[in-house]
VONU-453949 format. One line per 3 residues: their letters; for each residue x, y, z of N, C-alpha, C. Coordinates in nm, 4 decimals. Layout:
BEGIN
a) X,Y,Z,X,Y,Z,X,Y,Z  ...
END
This chain:
BEGIN
mqe) 1.3825,-1.4007,2.7007,1.4140,-1.3757,2.5606,1.3660,-1.5021,2.4780  1.3826,-1.6256,2.5413,1.3465,-1.7459,2.4698,1.1913,-1.7452,2.4486  1.1202,-1.6926,2.5537,0.9781,-1.6955,2.5364,0.9259,-1.6004,2.4287
fcn) 0.9978,-1.4914,2.4222,0.9652,-1.3896,2.3128,0.9944,-1.4558,2.1750  1.1073,-1.5149,2.1687,1.1397,-1.5815,2.0283,1.0437,-1.6878,1.9961  1.0042,-1.7643,2.0960,0.9061,-1.8762,2.0756,0.7618,-1.8123,2.0231
alf) 0.7270,-1.7001,2.0943,0.5940,-1.6399,2.0568,0.6133,-1.5773,1.9114  0.7257,-1.5232,1.8813,0.7390,-1.4674,1.7455,0.7357,-1.5844,1.6387  0.8057,-1.6878,1.6699,0.7986,-1.8045,1.5785,0.6567,-1.8556,1.5613
dal) 0.5831,-1.8716,1.6705,0.4452,-1.9136,1.6619,0.3648,-1.8170,1.5765  0.3758,-1.6922,1.5976,0.3040,-1.5894,1.5207,0.3372,-1.6021,1.3661  0.4622,-1.6262,1.3400,0.5059,-1.6466,1.1951,0.4434,-1.7649,1.1314
ldi) 0.4374,-1.8754,1.2139,0.3844,-1.9974,1.1639,0.2298,-1.9739,1.1331  0.1670,-1.8920,1.2252,0.0252,-1.8647,1.1962,-0.0074,-1.7887,1.0679  0.0885,-1.6981,1.0309,0.0575,-1.6083,0.9108,0.1250,-1.6630,0.7869
lpl) 0.2217,-1.7523,0.8008,0.2858,-1.8058,0.6710,0.2050,-1.9352,0.6347  0.1412,-1.9317,0.5182,0.0648,-2.0492,0.4811,0.1497,-2.1709,0.4353  0.0960,-2.2819,0.4606,0.1646,-2.3970,0.4004,0.1429,-2.4038,0.2508
gtd) 0.2330,-2.4757,0.1860,0.2188,-2.4877,0.0402,0.0862,-2.5589,0.0013  0.0371,-2.6591,0.0845,-0.0894,-2.7103,0.0463,-0.2038,-2.6178,0.0626  -0.1933,-2.5286,0.1629,-0.2984,-2.4338,0.1818,-0.2989,-2.3265,0.0694
mdk) -0.1763,-2.2963,0.0145,-0.1712,-2.1966,-0.0876,-0.2430,-2.2419,-0.2190  -0.2236,-2.3800,-0.2414,-0.2961,-2.4376,-0.3541,-0.4456,-2.4308,-0.3531  -0.5114,-2.4223,-0.2333,-0.6521,-2.4199,-0.2169,-0.7120,-2.2874,-0.2326
vdp) -0.6334,-2.1760,-0.2312,-0.6751,-2.0341,-0.2324,-0.7105,-1.9895,-0.3669  -0.8147,-1.9205,-0.3831,-0.8530,-1.8560,-0.5145,-0.7412,-1.7671,-0.5563  -0.7159,-1.7497,-0.6823,-0.6177,-1.6527,-0.7279,-0.6353,-1.5146,-0.6701
tps) -0.5314,-1.4381,-0.6523,-0.5390,-1.3060,-0.6043,-0.6255,-1.2232,-0.7047  -0.7169,-1.1458,-0.6520,-0.8028,-1.0739,-0.7439,-0.7214,-0.9663,-0.8120  -0.7458,-0.9434,-0.9353,-0.6792,-0.8386,-1.0092,-0.7224,-0.7008,-0.9534
klh) -0.6380,-0.5999,-0.9883,-0.6731,-0.4669,-0.9402,-0.7967,-0.4046,-1.0177  -0.8462,-0.4841,-1.1133,-0.9704,-0.4368,-1.1840,-1.0877,-0.4281,-1.0893  -1.0848,-0.5121,-0.9823,-1.1921,-0.5137,-0.8871,-1.2000,-0.3716,-0.8167
vql) -1.3144,-0.3128,-0.8207,-1.3292,-0.1875,-0.7444,-1.3569,-0.2311,-0.5957  -1.2945,-0.1611,-0.5018,-1.3126,-0.1902,-0.3708,-1.4597,-0.1570,-0.3414  -1.5291,-0.2513,-0.2653,-1.6615,-0.2250,-0.2332,-1.6768,-0.1310,-0.1115
pwm) -1.7833,-0.0507,-0.1126,-1.8053,0.0327,0.0019,-1.8426,-0.0470,0.1279  -1.8140,0.0018,0.2414,-1.8393,-0.0727,0.3659,-1.9400,0.0064,0.4477  -2.0331,-0.0686,0.5076,-2.1212,0.0034,0.6027,-2.0409,0.0350,0.7195
dea) -2.0825,0.1467,0.7933,-2.0063,0.1935,0.9011,-2.0033,0.0835,1.0191  -2.1086,0.0144,1.0402,-2.1162,-0.0910,1.1393,-2.0147,-0.2027,1.1035  -2.0099,-0.2380,0.9833,-1.9171,-0.3462,0.9390,-1.7734,-0.3014,0.9665
kal) -1.7380,-0.1746,0.9231,-1.6076,-0.1274,0.9418,-1.5678,-0.1188,1.0950  -1.6625,-0.0784,1.1836,-1.6365,-0.0787,1.3214,-1.6231,-0.2152,1.3776  -1.6938,-0.3174,1.3335,-1.6795,-0.4523,1.3816,-1.5336,-0.5018,1.3344
ldr) -1.4937,-0.4760,1.2165,-1.3641,-0.5206,1.1727,-1.2546,-0.4578,1.2513  -1.2710,-0.3268,1.2858,-1.1737,-0.2590,1.3674,-1.1589,-0.3282,1.5059  -1.2772,-0.3592,1.5629,-1.2769,-0.4197,1.6921,-1.2193,-0.5596,1.7029
mle) -1.2497,-0.6377,1.5836,-1.1851,-0.7610,1.5726,-1.0364,-0.7602,1.5612  -0.9859,-0.6593,1.4863,-0.8418,-0.6392,1.4635,-0.7692,-0.6029,1.5954  -0.8374,-0.5307,1.6798,-0.7774,-0.4805,1.7973,-0.7421,-0.6065,1.8919
qqp) -0.8129,-0.7187,1.8672,-0.7992,-0.8342,1.9438,-0.6695,-0.9178,1.8971  -0.6177,-0.8846,1.7805,-0.5119,-0.9620,1.7215,-0.3802,-0.9001,1.7739  -0.2741,-0.9914,1.7894,-0.1477,-0.9604,1.8352,-0.0918,-0.8461,1.7356
vlv) -0.0135,-0.7501,1.7846,0.0408,-0.6446,1.7064,0.1230,-0.6957,1.5921  0.2009,-0.7962,1.6063,0.2884,-0.8445,1.5055,0.2090,-0.9022,1.3794  0.0858,-0.9558,1.4006,0.0149,-1.0108,1.2850,-0.1038,-0.9243,1.2478
ric) -0.1171,-0.8176,1.3037,-0.2482,-0.7318,1.2854,-0.2558,-0.6909,1.1399  -0.1556,-0.6480,1.0728,-0.1627,-0.6005,0.9322,-0.2075,-0.7211,0.8425  -0.1406,-0.8290,0.8616,-0.1794,-0.9536,0.7758,-0.3230,-0.9928,0.8067
aak) -0.3705,-0.9938,0.9302,-0.4985,-1.0275,0.9684,-0.5998,-0.9329,0.9060  -0.5614,-0.8051,0.9066,-0.6490,-0.6996,0.8459,-0.6699,-0.7278,0.7018  -0.5697,-0.7558,0.6307,-0.5854,-0.7917,0.4812,-0.6659,-0.9089,0.4632
rmr) -0.6313,-1.0115,0.5400,-0.7181,-1.1340,0.5126,-0.8547,-1.1196,0.5509  -0.8992,-1.0458,0.6632,-1.0333,-1.0287,0.6931,-1.1001,-0.9372,0.5894  -1.0357,-0.8336,0.5540,-1.0968,-0.7349,0.4508,-1.1243,-0.8138,0.3248
dra) -1.0189,-0.8829,0.2779,-1.0421,-0.9528,0.1475,-1.1537,-1.0558,0.1568  -1.1545,-1.1300,0.2660,-1.2520,-1.2400,0.2828,-1.3952,-1.1711,0.2894  -1.4073,-1.0736,0.3656,-1.5423,-0.9975,0.3751,-1.5856,-0.9393,0.2410
ern) -1.5024,-0.8799,0.1646,-1.5378,-0.8351,0.0428,-1.5703,-0.9482,-0.0613  -1.4946,-1.0574,-0.0478,-1.5290,-1.1685,-0.1401,-1.6647,-1.2309,-0.1065  -1.6959,-1.2373,0.0255,-1.8296,-1.2861,0.0595,-1.9354,-1.1926,0.0070
arr) -1.9081,-1.0622,0.0163,-2.0159,-0.9645,-0.0366,-2.0228,-0.9828,-0.1813  -1.9301,-0.9983,-0.2590,-1.9336,-1.0042,-0.4086,-2.0048,-1.1359,-0.4346  -1.9716,-1.2509,-0.3742,-2.0373,-1.3737,-0.3992,-2.1904,-1.3689,-0.3706
aga) -2.2261,-1.2934,-0.2776,-2.3690,-1.2751,-0.2436,-2.4393,-1.1722,-0.3294  -2.3570,-1.0986,-0.4197,-2.4258,-1.0035,-0.5099,-2.4403,-0.8738,-0.4373  -2.3849,-0.8524,-0.3218,-2.4157,-0.7307,-0.2464,-2.3360,-0.6152,-0.3011
atv) -2.3877,-0.5008,-0.2847,-2.3211,-0.3697,-0.3333,-2.2303,-0.3109,-0.2234  -2.2527,-0.3525,-0.0956,-2.1776,-0.3051,0.0161,-2.1376,-0.4237,0.1068  -2.0348,-0.4058,0.1833,-1.9919,-0.5028,0.2826,-2.0646,-0.4683,0.4003
tvd) -2.1460,-0.5687,0.4631,-2.2229,-0.5592,0.5820,-2.1588,-0.6299,0.6942  -2.2226,-0.6140,0.8140,-2.1822,-0.6781,0.9317,-2.1857,-0.8321,0.9017  -2.2863,-0.8852,0.8362,-2.2948,-1.0284,0.8138,-2.1772,-1.0846,0.7338
hvv) -2.1323,-1.0066,0.6461,-2.0136,-1.0482,0.5612,-1.8841,-1.0521,0.6506  -1.8723,-0.9544,0.7440,-1.7566,-0.9515,0.8286,-1.7669,-1.0711,0.9279  -1.8848,-1.1032,0.9838,-1.9026,-1.2095,1.0752,-1.8686,-1.3468,1.0034
ssr) -1.9177,-1.3628,0.8772,-1.8967,-1.4882,0.8148,-1.7464,-1.5035,0.7801  -1.6819,-1.3901,0.7500,-1.5346,-1.4057,0.7194,-1.4621,-1.4479,0.8395  -1.4940,-1.3880,0.9592,-1.4308,-1.4204,1.0761,-1.4531,-1.5799,1.1002
tal) -1.5774,-1.6225,1.0939,-1.6041,-1.7646,1.1102,-1.5243,-1.8549,1.0159  -1.5165,-1.8099,0.8907,-1.4514,-1.8943,0.7928,-1.2962,-1.9013,0.8241  -1.2426,-1.7850,0.8638,-1.1000,-1.7856,0.8880,-1.0655,-1.8569,1.0167
adg) -1.1585,-1.8510,1.1134,-1.1408,-1.9240,1.2360,-1.1457,-2.0756,1.2201  -1.2350,-2.1107,1.1223,-1.2364,-2.2560,1.0873,-1.1194,-2.3037,1.0023  -1.0299,-2.2155,0.9691,-0.9130,-2.2580,0.9017,-0.9265,-2.2510,0.7442
epa) -1.0300,-2.1861,0.7014,-1.0441,-2.1737,0.5574,-0.9469,-2.0634,0.5062  -0.8836,-2.0762,0.3899,-0.7992,-1.9772,0.3441,-0.8665,-1.8448,0.3118  -0.7947,-1.7410,0.3228,-0.8617,-1.6061,0.2948,-0.8881,-1.5953,0.1507
END
């Protein structure tokens, strides 16, 4: 039971940002942003990446990865989210950059 509680606590610490991290993040995009279409390959890659996440943090990870990939696509001026945008979002998040 103690190991389960420790794992849950570790998972919560991974998804709860520190106050200093929250200050570094761009403001939440307004709902005026139209969701970008995704290439099938990019969506499949995102799904495979999410399957590797623990169940308890999967929803949060999905939102962060989707938001980051779409932001990368918008900044690149792309009309659709591609595999490259998903890969770059995974790299950025793995390096500790805020979503």
